[in-house]
C-alpha positions as CSV (number, residue, x, y, z in Angstrom):
1,M,12.2,17.7,53.8
2,P,14.0,15.2,53.6
3,Y,12.1,11.5,53.0
4,Q,12.6,10.1,56.5
5,V,10.0,12.9,57.9
6,F,6.8,10.8,55.2
7,H,7.1,7.6,57.6
8,P,5.6,9.1,60.8
9,V,2.7,10.3,58.6
10,L,1.9,7.2,57.0
11,D,1.8,5.8,60.6
12,V,-0.3,8.6,63.0
13,Y,-2.9,8.9,60.2
14,G,-2.4,7.1,57.2
15,G,-2.8,3.3,59.4
16,P,-5.2,3.9,61.5
17,I,-7.4,5.6,57.9
18,L,-6.9,1.9,56.9
19,L,-7.3,0.0,59.8
20,G,-10.6,1.6,59.8
21,V,-11.3,1.2,56.5
22,F,-10.3,-2.9,56.6
23,V,-12.5,-3.5,60.0
24,L,-15.6,-1.2,58.5
25,L,-15.8,-3.4,55.6
26,L,-15.7,-6.7,57.7
27,I,-18.8,-5.7,59.2
28,L,-20.0,-4.3,56.4
29,E,-19.8,-7.9,53.9
30,S,-20.2,-10.4,57.0
31,R,-23.7,-8.6,57.2
32,R,-24.5,-8.0,53.7
33,P,-22.4,-9.9,51.5
34,L,-22.1,-9.8,47.5
35,R,-21.6,-13.7,47.0
36,P,-22.6,-16.6,49.4
37,W,-19.4,-17.8,51.8
38,A,-17.4,-21.3,50.3
39,G,-15.5,-21.1,54.0
40,G,-15.9,-19.6,57.1
41,M,-14.8,-15.9,57.0
42,F,-12.9,-16.6,60.9
43,N,-10.5,-19.2,59.6
44,R,-9.6,-17.5,56.3
45,L,-9.0,-14.2,58.5
46,L,-6.2,-16.3,60.2
47,T,-4.9,-18.2,57.1
48,N,-5.0,-14.7,55.3
49,V,-3.6,-12.5,58.4
50,G,-0.8,-15.1,58.2
51,V,0.3,-14.8,55.0
52,A,0.3,-10.7,55.1
53,L,2.7,-11.1,57.7
54,P,5.5,-10.5,56.4
55,T,4.4,-8.8,54.1
56,F,3.0,-5.7,56.5
57,A,7.4,-6.2,57.5
58,V,8.3,-5.4,53.7
59,M,6.8,-2.4,53.0
60,R,6.9,-0.5,55.9
61,L,10.7,-1.3,55.8
62,A,11.6,-1.8,52.1
63,L,8.3,-0.8,49.8
64,I,7.4,2.7,51.3
65,P,10.5,4.2,52.2
66,A,11.4,3.3,48.6
67,V,9.1,5.1,47.0
68,V,9.4,7.7,49.2
69,A,13.1,7.9,49.6
70,A,12.9,7.6,44.9
71,G,9.8,10.6,45.5
72,Y,12.4,13.0,47.1
73,W,14.9,12.5,44.8
74,A,13.2,13.0,41.6
75,Q,11.4,16.2,43.5
76,R,14.7,17.5,44.8
77,E,16.0,17.0,41.8
78,Q,13.4,17.5,39.4
79,F,13.9,14.6,37.3
80,G,11.8,12.6,35.6
81,L,8.8,12.5,33.1
82,L,6.4,15.5,34.6
83,Y,9.7,18.2,35.2
84,V,10.6,18.1,31.1
85,L,7.7,21.1,30.6
86,P,7.1,23.8,32.8
87,L,4.1,23.2,34.7
88,P,2.4,24.9,38.1
89,R,2.8,22.6,41.1
90,W,-1.2,21.5,41.0
91,L,-1.1,20.3,37.8
92,R,2.2,18.2,37.8
93,A,0.4,16.2,41.0
94,G,-2.8,16.3,39.2
95,L,-0.5,14.1,36.8
96,A,1.5,11.6,39.0
97,F,-1.6,11.1,40.9
98,L,-2.7,9.2,37.8
99,L,0.7,8.2,35.9
100,L,1.0,6.3,39.3
101,D,-2.3,4.5,39.3
102,Y,-1.6,4.2,35.4
103,L,1.8,2.1,37.3
104,L,-0.2,-0.1,39.3
105,Y,-2.6,-1.2,36.2
106,L,0.9,-2.1,33.9
107,W,2.5,-4.2,37.1
108,H,-1.2,-6.1,38.1
109,I,-0.7,-7.3,34.4
110,L,3.2,-8.2,34.1
111,S,2.0,-10.3,37.5
112,H,-0.6,-12.8,35.5
113,K,2.1,-12.4,32.6
114,V,5.4,-12.6,34.1
115,P,5.5,-16.9,34.8
116,L,8.0,-15.7,37.6
117,L,5.5,-13.4,39.5
118,W,2.4,-14.9,39.1
119,R,4.4,-17.7,40.8
120,L,3.9,-14.9,43.5
121,H,0.9,-13.4,42.4
122,N,-1.2,-16.6,42.6
123,V,-1.0,-16.8,46.4
124,H,-3.1,-14.1,46.5
125,H,-5.8,-15.8,43.9
126,T,-6.1,-18.7,45.6
127,D,-8.2,-17.9,48.1
128,L,-11.9,-19.5,48.0
129,D,-13.7,-16.6,48.9
130,L,-13.1,-13.3,48.0
131,G,-13.9,-10.0,51.0
132,V,-11.7,-8.0,52.5
133,S,-8.8,-9.4,54.4
134,T,-8.1,-10.8,50.4
135,A,-7.0,-7.3,49.6
136,I,-3.6,-8.1,52.5
137,R,-3.0,-11.7,51.1
138,F,-0.4,-10.7,49.1
139,H,3.1,-12.8,48.9
140,F,5.9,-10.9,50.9
141,G,8.2,-12.2,48.2
142,E,5.5,-10.3,45.5
143,M,6.0,-7.0,47.3
144,L,9.9,-6.9,47.3
145,L,9.1,-6.8,43.1
146,S,6.7,-4.4,43.5
147,G,9.0,-1.9,45.9
148,V,11.8,-2.1,42.7
149,F,9.1,-1.4,40.0
150,R,7.4,1.0,42.2
151,A,10.0,2.7,43.5
152,T,11.9,2.8,40.1
153,G,8.0,4.1,38.6
154,V,8.2,7.2,41.0
155,L,11.7,8.0,39.2
156,L,10.8,7.9,36.0
157,I,7.0,10.2,36.5
158,G,9.0,12.7,38.3
159,A,6.5,12.4,41.0
160,G,6.8,14.3,44.9
161,P,6.6,12.4,48.0
162,V,3.4,13.7,48.9
163,V,1.5,12.5,46.2
164,V,3.1,9.7,46.7
165,L,2.0,8.7,50.1
166,V,-2.1,10.3,49.1
167,Y,-1.9,8.0,46.2
168,E,-0.5,4.8,48.5
169,V,-3.5,5.6,51.4
170,I,-5.6,5.6,48.7
171,F,-4.5,2.7,46.5
172,E,-4.5,0.8,49.7
173,A,-8.7,2.1,50.5
174,S,-9.3,1.0,46.9
175,V,-7.9,-2.1,47.3
176,A,-9.8,-2.9,50.6
177,F,-13.1,-2.2,48.7
178,H,-12.9,-3.5,45.6
179,H,-11.6,-7.1,47.5
180,S,-14.2,-6.7,50.3
181,N,-17.7,-8.6,49.4
182,W,-20.1,-6.2,50.1
183,R,-22.9,-6.3,48.0
184,L,-23.6,-2.6,47.6
185,P,-27.2,-1.9,45.9
186,F,-26.9,-2.0,42.5
187,W,-28.2,1.2,41.4
188,L,-24.7,3.4,43.7
189,E,-22.6,0.4,42.2
190,R,-23.2,0.1,38.5
191,P,-22.5,4.2,37.9
192,L,-19.6,3.7,40.2
193,S,-17.9,1.3,38.5
194,W,-17.9,4.0,35.5
195,L,-15.1,5.8,37.8
196,I,-14.0,3.4,39.7
197,V,-13.3,-0.6,40.8
198,T,-16.0,-1.4,42.8
199,P,-16.7,-5.3,44.4
200,R,-18.6,-7.0,41.4
201,M,-16.2,-5.8,38.4
202,H,-13.7,-7.3,41.2
203,G,-15.1,-10.4,41.5
204,I,-14.8,-11.0,37.8
205,H,-11.2,-10.6,38.4
206,H,-11.0,-13.5,40.9
207,S,-13.1,-15.7,38.9
208,I,-11.7,-19.5,38.3
209,V,-12.4,-18.7,33.9
210,R,-9.1,-18.0,32.9
211,R,-10.0,-15.1,30.4
212,E,-12.4,-13.3,33.3
213,T,-9.4,-13.2,35.9
214,D,-7.3,-11.9,32.3
215,S,-9.7,-8.6,33.0
216,N,-10.7,-5.8,34.7
217,Y,-6.2,-5.5,36.0
218,S,-7.4,-1.5,37.5
219,N,-7.2,-0.7,40.8
220,L,-8.1,2.2,42.0
221,L,-9.3,4.1,38.6
222,N,-11.1,1.8,35.6
223,V,-10.2,4.4,32.9
224,W,-7.2,2.0,32.1
225,D,-9.2,-1.4,31.3
226,R,-11.4,1.0,29.3
227,I,-8.9,1.9,27.4
228,H,-6.9,-1.2,26.6
229,R,-10.3,-2.5,26.7
230,T,-9.0,-4.9,29.5
231,I,-12.4,-4.9,30.6
232,R,-14.9,-7.2,31.9
233,L,-18.3,-6.8,33.6
234,N,-20.8,-8.9,32.6
235,V,-20.3,-12.0,34.4
236,P,-23.4,-12.1,37.0
237,Q,-21.9,-12.3,40.2
238,D,-23.9,-15.7,40.6
239,Q,-21.7,-17.2,38.0
240,I,-18.6,-16.5,39.8
241,T,-16.8,-18.9,41.7
242,I,-13.6,-17.5,42.8
243,G,-10.0,-19.0,43.5
244,V,-7.2,-20.7,40.6
245,P,-9.0,-24.9,38.8
246,A,-5.7,-26.9,40.3
247,Y,-5.6,-24.8,44.0
248,R,-8.6,-26.0,45.6
249,D,-7.5,-28.4,48.1
250,G,-7.3,-26.7,51.6
251,R,-3.8,-28.5,52.2
252,D,-2.4,-26.0,50.0
253,L,-3.8,-23.4,51.3
254,T,-2.5,-23.2,54.3
255,V,-0.1,-20.2,55.6
256,A,2.9,-22.0,55.6
257,T,2.2,-23.6,51.7
258,L,1.2,-20.6,50.9
259,L,4.0,-18.9,51.9
260,A,6.3,-21.7,50.2
261,M,4.0,-22.1,47.4
262,P,6.1,-19.4,44.6
263,F,9.2,-21.5,45.4
264,R,7.8,-25.1,45.0
265,P,6.6,-27.1,41.1
266,Q,4.1,-25.7,39.9
267,K,0.5,-27.2,39.3
268,E,-1.5,-26.9,35.9
269,Y,-3.5,-23.4,37.7
270,W,-6.0,-23.4,34.9
271,R,-7.4,-26.7,34.9
272,T,-9.0,-28.8,37.6
273,P,-7.5,-32.3,39.7
274,D,-10.0,-34.1,37.2
275,G,-8.2,-31.9,34.1
276,I,-11.0,-29.6,33.4
277,E,-10.6,-26.0,33.1
278,P,-14.1,-24.2,33.6
279,S,-15.2,-21.8,31.0
280,R,-18.2,-20.0,29.6
281,V,-20.1,-18.5,27.1
282,E,-20.0,-15.0,27.0
283,S,-23.3,-12.5,26.7
284,G,-24.2,-8.9,26.9
285,K,-22.0,-6.6,26.5
286,R,-18.6,-6.6,28.1
287,D,-18.6,-3.2,29.7
288,R,-21.7,-3.3,31.3
289,L,-22.0,-3.9,34.6
290,Q,-24.5,-7.6,36.3
291,P,-26.0,-7.7,39.4
């Protein structure tokens, strides 16, 4: 089946599903916020949508076609790691799903550790609030490079196009969920945090404290953080300040400045304008979620 056939599947089914998830989470976080809002929700939404518009175009015109085409070619040529052994189709699909999730864990770490990638990813982290609209606040340049990385990974894994698209929809829904500022009941979120990334878990990743930002890189399943010991759950939500210390001036956070930010001289990210690097005394077990 030609890979072009899979595009309408995403548009007809995946798009409406993801839009519905986004709107539902927007309503839930407005009615039951996990952390107090630092600024106006409506203005943030407009800013984040403005940043996201060119990113959506890159995703639909480049990223999705690239990863689906890679999946179709890998399946047709039986190319990739998962074709080394004669695995049943269901097992190959399940392993492909897991490896795609691990692939994006690695990409997320690279986005923080490689200076060029961090210039782009920093646009996402400079949001002074963490809410569902932060999930779409990604620079188009990051999406372009992500597409190359992900398409290459799909080929090396040997993931088929159906698995790629199913994972894409679930991944995007997960990103919207764990970026949301929705206060789930703690009795529900604590067991969920043993399996998937949750809002409290990802809130720590968006902290202005650098070592907290350098944790919780998983996107869907958090087993990767547990395996690599990059998990951190022991920070209470009422102690978290969201954002990047050097970028807290509203003049740096307009749509135009955010789109231009990666191409301009960078500030000393982890110090506030008065030269202070935020820190925190760690307490409690790192893998135990706090309210």
